[in-house]
C-alpha positions, 0 to 999 in steps of 0.5 A: 536500494537509493530512492530518486525522485524528478525535479518539479518542472514538467518537461525536465528530463533533469533529477536532484535528489531526494530531500526528505528534512525539507517536508512537514512530515517529516520535522514531526518525527524528529522534533516531536519522536523522543517525548513522544517515545518519553509519553506514549505507551510506543509498540516497539517496532513502531518506535523502530518505524519512525527511527528508519523512517529519520534515515531515509534519503539521509545522505549519512545513511549512505547513499550512490554516488552517479555520473555523466560520462558527457559533462562528467557532472557527478552526484549522490543518491542517496539510500531508502530506510526501506520500511513497510510501514508508513515513509510515503518513498519507500511504500510506494517503491512496495507498492508499485514494485508488487503491482507490476510483478502481480500482473507481470508475472502471476496475473492471467489475462481474464476478468477480475472483481474488486471485493471490498470487505470492510470490518465493524467499528467495534471489530476494529480494534480486536482484530487489528492486533490479533495476527493469528484472528485477522489471517482467519477473518480474511479466511473466512470470507474468501471461504464464502467468496469461493462458494458463492463463485462456484454456486453461479457459474455452476460447478462444484469443489474440487472442480471449480478453483476461484483465485483471490489475491487479498491485501489487507489494510487498517487505516482509512483516509483520514487516517484513523483505523479502518481494519477491510480487506482489498480482495482482487478475485479471478470474475469466475472459476478455473475449471477442467472436463478430466484430469488430462483436459487443460484447464476452461474459466467459466465467467461469473455473472455479475452479482446483484445486491440481493447476492452480494447481501447473502454473502455478507451476511454470511460472512458476517454471522461466521467472522462473529462465533470466530470474534467470539471464540477467541478470546477476550478482547486486548485492553487498547488505548482510548482512540483518539477525536481531531482537534479540528474539522476544516468546512468547505463548501455546503456538500453535493445532492448525489444525482437522482440518475447514477447507477446502483451501487455493489455494496450490503451491510448486515451488524455491522459489516461491508461488501463492495464490489462494484470495481470489476477489470477486463482480463486486457486492463492491464494497465488499469489492473496495475494502478489499482495493485498500486493503489490497494499496497499503498501506505497509510499517509499521504506526505502532500497533502499532510501540513504543519499548524500553529501551536503544533498541531498537524494539518491532513487535508481529505482526498476528497469531502467526506458527506458532511463537508469536513476537507482537513483535519487538524490534530494535536501532534502526539494525536497525529503521531498515535494515529499513525503506530495504531494503522502501521502492519505488525512485524512478519505478519503478511498483508498480501495472501494469495488464495486458491489457484494464486497460492504457491501450493495450489495444483493448478498455479504453474498452467495460469500462471502460465498463460501470463502474457511476459512482456520484458519490461524496463530494466527487468531481466528474464532471469529475475524480477525485481526492476531498479530503482530508476526503471520503476520510475519510468515505467509508471510515472513515464520519467528517465530518473539516470537522464543527465541535461546534457542529453547523457545517460548517468552511471552508478559507478559506486554504492557508497555505505555508510562508515568512514568513506562517506565521512570524508565523502561529504565532508569534502562537499561541505555535506552533513556527515550525521542526521540531525538527532532526534528532538533537535529543529532541522536546518 
């Protein structure tokens, strides 16, 4: 899929090709990939992700020709790498596409609640490289959550059926290994009086802190037993710490009148359930889905520091006032590889009535309002990149400065034809090799 991005000036509809070669992240990977792979024990899937990133947005890897029928201006739009690991452009596209699909085709207009289940620090490394164990741990929490919802709604199995969409994440805000799951669950259960009667939704009351404590305790005990029986812990490299922390102003004290948060902890496990949505809040739900599905790295907060260091700005200061982290390049790349998703392992999991094989799924999904989003054909759920940008950012990507609408006239893959066109336009016909500095 082609990759487009907007030109910065507000109030304009003119767009230019994304130029990743000018970003600090591209320069870091390009200059240090070769030495990093030679000196470190890099997993093959992580090396492939780093190599593919160097082709993302490069015209030498193929492009689309876009033409305006009015002013006859033509431009080239480079292909993206389609990697789901860390590429900011491609993970952003995947998050927006999946969020749109969930809101338009899966999630009914019933109340929803986010449950964040965080594993203790001593289990992060153990679970992060064992896909079967990670899935089993998530299954334990979903079982306990389903049992909790049945209890508070007064329904029993199999009459009360919950529904969850879970997103597994391995990264924290400071690009650290932090295994946790964002679970978007129906705030209640579906049930029916008889086999012939229609489904009925029973809403659950807002959970209390005591209920959260009981829930996280039951899940923690079961997860500890599960991990203990899963075999010895694999030999993993030592966790690297930042070279330097940059502190800002003194952190502000929390307001005394702030309401109590729905948070509970037990044995290092943490559970958060304060965020909820009403069924009609579709825009807010879609924003949450994009947040939960985001990639590990925000390129806009990354910059190059002196002496081969990387500066990463935090979204908000930590409790001790830390605003930025400074890493050696090798430590930064090592952290990046540690939080990449494993190949052929699902990061999005559906349970309960949202599972594909559930006997009630068709009835639940049929209740989803299906307004036709821009650019979506009636028989397909894939949204064109330009229409997706319009949906997420309200950008009219194909709008020409002359006022007309540009058209895609050709898709040119990497090869002799692409080289001939790029050579004619005076553009590079090959991506710069790893270990070099971009021009």
